[in-house]
N, C-alpha and C positions, 0 to 999 in steps of 0.2 A: 467658185473658192477662191479667196487672194490670202497665200501663203506664202509669207516671210524667209526667207533663207535664214536659216542658223547666221552661216557670218553677216548678216546686215542688222542683227545685235547683239552677238556676243564676240567680245574685244580678244584679237591676237589666234584668230578661230581660221580655219581653209580649209572650209568642206574638201573644197578637189584634192587636196594632200591627206590627207587625215582622217580617221574614225574623231568621233566626240563620246571625251568619257566623263559619265558619272561616276563619281562612288561614296563609299560613310557606308556608314553601319545601317544595320536594320532599322534598327529602334533607339532615340539618344536616351544614353541612361544617369550620365552626367556629363558635367561642364569639361572635366577630368578625362573620359572618355573620353568628348569632343574635339576637344584641343589635340590630344597627343592626336588622336586619326588624322588629324585634319592637315599640320606639320608633318606628316609620312605623307602624307596625299600632293602635299602643295610640290613638294622635292621628285613629284612623277607627273613632266609638260605634257603627258596626254588627259589628264585629272585635271578637269574647270569646274567643277563644279561636283559642291557637298554636297551629296543626301544623308537626312538623315528622313526617320517615324514619328513623329510627335502622338498624333491618336493615330493608334493602331486599328482598324475594326476585322475584331475575334467571330470565330465562327461559333464559338460559344463562352455565357458568361462565365468569369471567375478569371480567367486568363491576363497573361498583363495587356492592357488595351494601350501604356503609350505612357510616361510625364506629364502629358499634355502642354497646356499654355506656358507652365515657365520655363516649357525649354528653348521658348522663343527669344531671348536674350543671348538662348545659348551658341543659336545660330549667327546673333546681333557678331558676335567675341570672335566665331570661327571666321567672317571674313574680314574683320577685322587684324587678327594676325595671322592666317596666309593668304587674304590674297585671293581666295576663289568665291563661286558666286554660290548662293545656296540654295536649295530645294528642298521641298515637304509636301507632305502627303494634305489636303483639304479632300471637305466631307461634307459640310456645309454651309452655309455663309458664312452664320458664326467665325469659322476655320478661319474665310479668305477675310472678314477682317482683323480678327486678331493677325495673321502674316502681314499684312496688307503696313499696319500699324507698326509690326516690326521690321519692315522692309525687307521679308522673303523676295528673291528677287525670281524667281521659281518655284511654279506650284504644279502640284501633276495630282490626276485625279486617279486614282483605283481601279481593280478589278471590278471591285464588288458592287464602286459609287457607277461606273461607266453599264454596270447594268442596266441601272433604274433610272430614267427618263427623265422621273422629275427630282432625283437630286440635282442631277449633270442637269436643267435647269432653272436649278436654286442657284445653285453657285454662274453657271452663263449670269442670269440676274445683278447678281453680287458682283459680274464684276465687269459692268455696261458699264462704257465708259475708262475704262482701266486696261489698259491694253503691255497687259504683263507675261511675260510664258508663260506656257502650260502645257504641261505636256499631260496624255491620253492613254489608259493602257486598257490596252484592248480587256472587251467582257468577260467573267469567267468563263460565259456557256463562247460554246463557238459562233455566233453569232457576228458574220461580216456588217450586216446592215445595224445593229446594234449600236456597233464600234463606230461608225460612218454618223449614225445617226449623232451619238456626244458630240463628234466634233464638227458638225455643220453644226448641231447646238453652240458652241464656242468662235465660234467663227459670226454666226450672224449674232453672236454678241459686241462684236467688235475688234476679236483677239482672231488677231493675225501670225502670232511670231504659234505658231503650233508646233508640236514634237506628236506621233502615234511612239506610243514605247510598244512592241512585244514581246511576251510575261507566256505564252503558254495557254492553254483550255483544260480545264478542270476534265478527267475523265474519270470513268467509274470501273476502270478495270486496272489494275497493277502494268505501267510499263517501266523503262528504266527511267525514264523521266520522271518530278513530279506532278511536271504539266505540259502535255500533248507536245509539242510546239506546233504542227501542223503548218509548215511552213507557209503551204499556197493561200491561205488565207487573207498573213503579212505579204505573200508578191501580189494579191489579185487588189490588195489595199495601195499598194502601192502606180500597178498600174492604170490606176482608175484616179489613182491624182500622183501624181509622179513627183507636182513641188512638195508634196505635205513629209517633211523629213520624218525618215522611220529608225528607230533605235529598236538592241533587242535586251531583256533583261535576262542572263544567262542563270542570276540567282533562282529566280523562282521559275522559271521555265524547267532546271534541275534539281533544286531540293538536295544538291551535293555537289559540294567544293572542288571534289576529284573528278566531274564532270563541264567545269565550266567551261573550260578551257579548251574542250572538245565543237559546244555548245557558238564562243566565241567564234568561232573561226569558222563557224558556218556561218552562223551572220556576215562576216565579212566575205566572202564567199556569196552569200546571194547580196553580195554591195548596197549592206542597209545603213547607215549614215554613220552609226553609235553603237555604244553600251552602257547600261548601267547595271555598274555588278557592286554587292553588297561584302562593306571592309572594314573589316573590327579588326581594333590591337588585337588581342588575343579573343576567340569566335567560340570558343568551346565556352567561353564563359556567358556567352551573348544572353542578350536575358531574353531572347525572340529568335527563331532561327538559326539557329548556334552555328547546325549542321551547313549552310551554304551558304557561308558569311567568307569571305579569306582576306591570311594578312597584306596587308598596305605590302609587304614584303613577296609575297606570290601575286598579287597583283600586277607590283610592275613585273616579272617573267613573264608573266601570261601575255600580257602588250608587249613586250619585247620578240614572245612567238611567233606572235599574230604573222600571218601572210597578207600584204590587205594585195587588193585585186583594184584592177580600172577598170571602165568602164569600157574605154577604146586601145589600140593598139596603137602607135606607131610603125612596126612594121607592116607594111607594104605586101607583103608574099602573104601574112597571116593573115590580116585583111581581108584576098581575092583569096584565099583555099576557105576564110569561117564565110561569105557571102556566098562561095557556090553549096556551103551546106545549109546552108537558109534558107534559096531558092530548089533545092531538094526537098526543106521539110516544105516550103511550100504548096511543092507538089502535090506531093501524098501528103496536105492537109487540105485540097481540091481533091481529090481523088476518095480519100476518107467521107468528103461529102456528099462525093456524085454518090458513091455505096449509100449512104443514109437512107436518102433521097429514094433510088431505089429498095428499099428495107421497110421505106414509108410508103411506097407504093405497092411492095406486097402484103403488107398489114393491111393498108384497104381490104386488096381483094380475097384476106382472111377474113375480113367484119362481114363483109357484103354476101359471103357463103356461108359466113354464120346464121346473121339474118334468115337468108335463107331460109335453112336448117332449122332454126330456131333455136340457136344453142346459146349461151351465157358470151358473154364478153372475155370473162379469166377463166380461165381454168389452171388454177395454182400449181396443183401437180404437173403442169407440161414447165410452169416456169421456172420450177425449183430442180426440175432434172436440167433446164437449157444449164442456168445457172451455174449446177456444180461441173456442167461440157463444157460452158465458155468456163472455167475459174482450170479445173485441169490444162486442157487445151493451153491459157495463157501465159498456164507456170512451166509450161514441158516450152515454153518457149523461150520464160528467160520474164518473164514482170510477176510484177507481185500480184497478190492475191487481195487486198483493199483497193488498188489500180484499178484490173479488171470488174472488178463490184461493183465497183465507184461508175463504171461507164456504166453496165448492163444495168444500173437498177434504173443510172439517168431511159437511158430508150425504152425499157420497158413500161416507165410513168409516162412519156412518152406514144410509146404504144398502145397504150392500154386507154387513155385522153383519148384518143384518135381515135382504137374502138365505142368509145365509151356515147363522141359526140357525132360517128354514124349511126349507131345503134339508138342513140337517140331523132335524130331528123328522120331515122325512118318508120316513130309513132306516128309525123304527123299527119 
């Protein structure tokens, strides 16, 4: 997959020394609201791009769904007065056509659209021959392959200027945040595609302006390439997502308080210490792999014994007891319950598959 760096298409941006910051209201409400916000944001050097939703996909009808096409000239005026590049969300080929007609600089694909390959392909087809930057949010459900698929569809259409946006994932349980960050998923995306710029949307992750600073810092700690933060002159009166928007003044404070990390250090002693610790990790991982191999051998012996005695491959009560014991043991060692559960769920799935395969072969 060929992806251009942000620095190659965004003037006056150095991706090696600063995060990309995109800011603006959740929804375009009026020309005055847009210009007031943009003229405040242009005085924050880190902000390079102005965002505003024009078409708003809502869960239920009769809610505010954006002002629509009439806001496109407002974005043009924002760029003229502030000098900021502009971006808005698109969900259909018609949206793409209108944005290109009005000179919108960057498009983004929202979480609900990313979840639908037909919609993503429609947008990709509409963009063939137009190498405009496109930002792609993760799907609302925790499906990395669906996210990758959307990115690949745009890339296959000739779009090389792509940014992935991490906005968290919908969950049924009430958590600290509006959407669960599940940080391991965007990090796995980064490992698979290190050249792909990845930015964080703390507004949608938190749903609460008081938590935005915390999530911004976490994103920087994970070496993400930037932030997209909903910003409104008077957030409490915003027409949509009022609770998660900040004022331009608050945005400036949030950015000034961020501790920006670097990927490498010029301190030779630190690098030597880090390499030593990494060697320890390598050794422990190798030991872990050998342990898993020994466990697999034991599982095979158990399966063969069950086959001989005509016992079923799976005993549910045994697994429930095992899981409880492993979680308790892990917690006593300071490990998180979810971490232990995910590991042993994966191990158990492989054990069941191995035993089932052996049972099937024994019948032949």
